N, C-alpha and C positions, 0 to 999 in steps of 0.2 A: 440733813443737818439736825443735830440734837442740841437744844438750848435749854439750860436749866434755869429754874427760878426758885423763889421761896416756896415752901409747901403750899401756901394759899394761892400760888401763881403770880404773886405781885413782885415787882422789883422797884427799886428807887435809883435815881441818878447817883452814880458813884459806886454802885455795887459791882463786884466782880461777876462775870458771866462765864459759865462753862459752855463751850461750843465744841462738840465732837471731841471731848476729852481735854481740850486746852482751856486754861483759865485766862480770860481777857478782862481788862479794866473797862468799865463803862464810863469812866471819867474822862471826857474829851479834853479838858484842860491839862490833865496829867499826861495824856498822850502827846499833846502839842509841846509840852515843856520838857520833854525828856532829852537832855543834852547829849547823852550817849547815843540815843537813836538818831538824833540829828547829825551827829558826827559820823556815825556809821553810814547813814544815807548819803552824806556828802562824799565819803570815801568811795562808796559804790558808784555814785554818779561820775566821779573823777576816773575811776578804773574803767567804767564802760566807755567813757569818752576816749581814753587812751587806747582801748581795744579797737574802737571804731576807726580811729586815726591810723593805727597800725595796719588794719585791713585795707583801708583806702590806699595807703602807700604800697602795700603788697600788690594790689590790683593795678596801680599806676605802673609798676615795674614789671608786671607780667609780660613775658615775651620780649622784653627789651633789655633786661639786665643779664649780667653774667650769672651762671649757675650758682656760684658761691654767694653773690650778693642776694640773689633770690632766696637762697637757703637761710641767710642771716635774717632777712625780712620775715620769712616764714616763722623762724624761731621766735622773733620778737613779737609777732602777732599771736603766736600760741602762748607765750609767757603772759602777754597782756590779757588773753582770754582767761587763763587760769587765775590771774590776780583778780579779775572781775568776778569770777565764780566764787572765789574765797570771800571777797567783799560782800557779795550777795548773801552767802551763807551766814556770815557774821551778823549781818543785819537781821536776817530771818530768825537766827537763834536768839538774838537779843529780844526781838519782839515776842517770840514764844515764851522766853523765860521771864521777861519783865512785864509782859501784858500791855505794852504801850503801842 
């Protein structure tokens, strides 16, 4: 991991820090107060919960439901997985771009 500092090697609280090519804020308060990050994290949590519930329902119906019903549940679980991945990527992209 490569971390940059000022030429004399010092840093102060609130400075941006470059780690492996990405710039991150060292301001803890700014990181906590980012409304967009909080919203994206909440969306990611909700999407992962929906995915988990869809997989649980798919497992409950495994071997006991009609083929068509199982296929519908499988599609729903896959759609929930994709939505969860998109939510995770949106959160990660925001963090990388915003440095929070």
